[in-house]
C-alpha positions in Angstrom: -33.9 -6.7 35.5 -34.8 -10.0 34.5 -34.7 -11.5 38.0 -36.2 -8.5 39.7 -39.2 -8.1 37.0 -40.0 -11.7 38.2 -39.8 -11.6 41.8 -41.9 -8.3 41.4 -44.3 -10.0 39.8 -43.8 -12.9 42.5 -44.3 -10.7 45.4 -47.2 -9.3 44.3 -48.8 -12.6 43.8 -48.0 -13.5 47.6 -45.4 -16.1 46.3 -41.7 -17.0 47.5 -38.7 -15.1 45.7 -36.7 -17.0 43.0 -32.9 -17.9 44.2 -30.7 -18.2 41.0 -27.5 -19.8 42.5 -24.1 -19.8 41.5 -24.5 -23.8 40.5 -28.1 -22.8 38.4 -25.8 -20.5 35.9 -23.9 -17.0 35.2 -26.6 -15.1 36.2 -26.4 -16.4 39.6 -22.7 -16.3 40.1 -23.1 -12.5 39.0 -26.0 -11.6 40.9 -24.5 -13.4 44.3 -20.8 -11.2 43.5 -22.8 -8.2 43.2 -24.6 -8.9 46.4 -21.7 -10.3 48.6 -18.7 -8.7 47.3 -19.9 -5.7 45.6 -18.8 -3.8 43.5 -16.4 -0.2 42.2 -16.3 -0.6 38.3 -18.5 -1.6 36.2 -19.0 -5.4 36.5 -17.4 -7.7 34.0 -18.4 -11.6 33.6 -15.4 -13.7 33.2 -15.6 -17.9 33.0 -12.9 -17.7 36.1 -15.3 -16.0 38.2 -17.7 -19.0 38.5 -16.6 -22.3 40.7 -18.7 -24.8 38.7 -17.4 -23.1 35.1 -17.6 -27.2 33.8 -21.5 -27.5 35.1 -22.2 -24.0 33.1 -21.6 -24.5 29.9 -23.4 -23.4 26.8 -24.9 -26.6 25.7 -26.7 -27.8 28.8 -28.0 -24.1 29.6 -31.6 -25.6 28.8 -31.2 -28.4 31.0 -29.9 -26.8 33.7 -32.7 -23.7 34.0 -36.0 -25.0 32.2 -37.3 -27.1 35.0 -36.8 -23.8 37.1 -38.8 -21.5 34.2 -41.1 -24.6 34.1 -42.4 -24.2 38.2 -42.2 -20.9 38.0 -45.1 -21.1 34.9 -42.6 -18.7 32.2 -42.3 -21.6 30.1 -45.1 -22.8 27.2 -46.7 -26.2 26.4 -44.7 -26.6 23.4 -41.4 -25.9 24.9 -42.2 -28.5 27.6 -43.1 -31.0 25.4 -39.6 -30.3 23.5 -37.8 -30.4 26.7 -39.7 -33.4 28.3 -38.5 -35.1 25.5 -35.1 -34.3 25.1 -34.8 -34.7 29.1 -36.0 -38.6 28.5 -34.0 -39.3 24.9 -30.8 -38.0 26.6 -31.3 -40.0 29.9 -32.9 -43.6 27.2 -29.4 -42.4 25.2 -27.0 -42.6 28.1 -28.9 -45.4 29.9 -27.8 -47.3 26.5 -24.6 -46.4 25.8 -23.5 -47.3 29.8 -25.2 -50.8 29.3 -23.0 -51.8 25.7 -19.8 -53.0 26.1 -16.8 -54.7 24.3 -13.1 -56.3 25.4 -9.9 -55.0 23.9 -10.1 -57.5 21.5 -13.3 -56.7 20.1 -12.1 -52.5 19.9 -9.3 -53.6 18.1 -11.6 -54.8 15.4 -12.7 -51.3 14.8 -9.4 -49.6 15.1 -9.3 -48.9 18.6 -6.6 -48.7 20.8 -7.0 -50.1 25.0 -5.1 -51.7 27.5 -5.4 -55.5 26.9 -6.4 -55.6 30.6 -9.1 -58.3 29.8 -11.8 -55.3 31.3 -15.0 -54.8 29.0 -15.7 -50.5 28.6 -18.9 -49.7 28.0 -19.4 -47.4 24.8 -20.2 -44.4 27.3 -17.0 -45.5 29.0 -15.3 -44.8 25.2 -17.0 -41.8 24.5 -14.5 -40.5 27.4 -11.7 -41.0 25.4 -9.9 -38.2 23.4 -10.0 -39.4 20.0 -13.4 -41.6 20.4 -16.9 -39.3 19.1 -20.2 -40.3 18.7 -19.8 -41.8 15.3 -17.2 -44.0 16.3 -19.3 -46.2 18.8 -22.1 -45.7 16.5 -20.0 -47.6 14.1 -19.3 -50.4 16.3 -23.1 -50.9 17.4 -25.3 -49.8 14.8 -28.4 -49.4 17.3 -27.0 -46.2 18.7 -27.2 -44.7 15.5 -31.2 -44.6 15.7 -30.1 -41.8 18.3 -30.5 -38.1 16.8 -26.8 -37.0 16.6 -27.4 -33.9 18.2 -28.4 -35.7 21.5 -25.8 -38.1 20.8 -23.1 -34.8 21.0 -24.4 -34.0 24.6 -24.4 -37.5 25.3 -20.3 -37.6 24.3 -20.3 -34.1 25.9 -21.0 -35.6 29.6 -18.8 -38.9 28.9 -15.5 -36.6 27.9 -16.4 -34.5 31.4 -17.5 -37.4 33.3 -14.9 -37.8 35.8 -14.6 -34.3 36.2 -18.8 -34.1 36.7 -18.7 -36.2 39.5 -16.1 -34.7 41.4 -18.4 -31.1 40.7 -21.6 -32.3 41.6 -20.3 -33.3 45.1 -19.0 -29.6 45.2 -22.4 -28.5 44.0 -24.1 -30.4 46.7 -21.8 -28.9 49.5 -22.7 -25.7 48.2 -26.4 -26.0 48.4 -26.3 -28.0 51.7 -24.3 -24.3 53.2 -27.2 -22.3 50.8 -29.8 -24.2 52.8 -29.0 -23.0 56.2 -30.9 -19.5 56.3 -28.9 -16.4 58.1 -31.7 -14.3 57.6 -32.9 -13.8 62.0 -29.3 -14.3 63.4 -27.8 -11.8 65.8 -24.5 -11.7 65.5 -24.1 -10.1 68.5 -25.1 -12.9 70.3 -23.1 -15.3 68.5 -20.1 -16.4 70.8 -16.4 -16.4 69.3 -16.7 -14.7 66.5 -14.1 -11.8 66.1 -14.6 -8.3 65.9 -14.1 -8.4 62.1 -15.9 -11.6 61.3 -18.8 -9.4 63.1 -18.5 -6.5 61.6 -18.4 -8.4 58.2 -21.4 -10.1 58.8 -23.5 -7.3 60.3 -22.4 -5.3 57.4 -23.5 -7.3 54.7 -26.5 -9.3 55.9 -26.2 -12.3 54.1 -29.2 -14.6 53.1 -27.4 -17.8 53.7 -24.3 -19.6 55.2 -22.7 -20.3 51.8 -22.9 -16.5 51.0 -21.5 -15.3 54.3 -18.4 -17.7 53.6 -18.0 -15.7 50.1 -17.3 -12.5 52.1 -13.8 -11.0 53.0 -12.8 -11.2 56.0 -15.4 -14.2 57.3 -12.7 -17.2 58.1 -13.4 -21.1 57.6 -13.6 -21.1 61.4 -16.0 -17.9 61.8 -17.7 -20.2 59.7 -17.5 -23.7 61.8 -18.7 -21.2 64.8 -21.7 -19.9 62.7 -22.5 -23.5 61.6 -22.4 -25.2 65.0 -24.1 -21.7 66.7 -27.1 -22.4 63.6 -27.4 -26.5 64.7 -27.5 -25.3 68.6 -30.4 -22.8 67.7 -32.5 -25.5 65.8 -32.3 -28.0 68.3 -33.6 -25.5 70.4 -36.6 -25.0 67.8 -36.7 -28.3 68.1 -37.3 -29.4 71.8 -39.5 -26.0 72.3 -42.0 -27.5 69.4 -42.2 -30.6 70.8 -43.1 -29.4 74.1 
């Protein structure tokens, strides 16, 4: 209802609709599920429905969605100022934790056991260890004590998930590349090589993007490859016509 009202207002003003995708939040997951898969019973939201649930955490909801709200004019000036200050503090704090480093022998003096491999480890690296928290690194480097503990907590969470978040970020980038390939004007009867099942599913669902098409039952990776090749050919044709 909120998204429908928002897009109704945007349509009335002649603006493009806003889309919340599966990497933006659970709202995007729910809308995409309803649109691409339909329902036969009341929809229940589970974290297992989200491919990017490491990113869709409650502690970073403002980081994921506030900029979108600002772009839409839904956020007031005071909140914008708070958000900007928080993001600046997070960036500065994370940069500082990555700049500060210690040797295994130095860490041992603070009660931390590290591999004696001669490698220096940053405060951010130490935060990724299960038994190390923000208070631990702030005890080693006094300059970290000047950072708001709430900001430190966010940095600690990012450090704990860092390896997994890097992988998920790559997945999100690939997902958004597919979401950027629009299918709204495709005549599936003119796409050679599609199976009858895939063609029927695509015509019935009318997905807006290649990403949505890939989430339809009956649309195989092979069908997606055919669609991708078709879209690229059509894009080259359009570019040639424009150049002429």
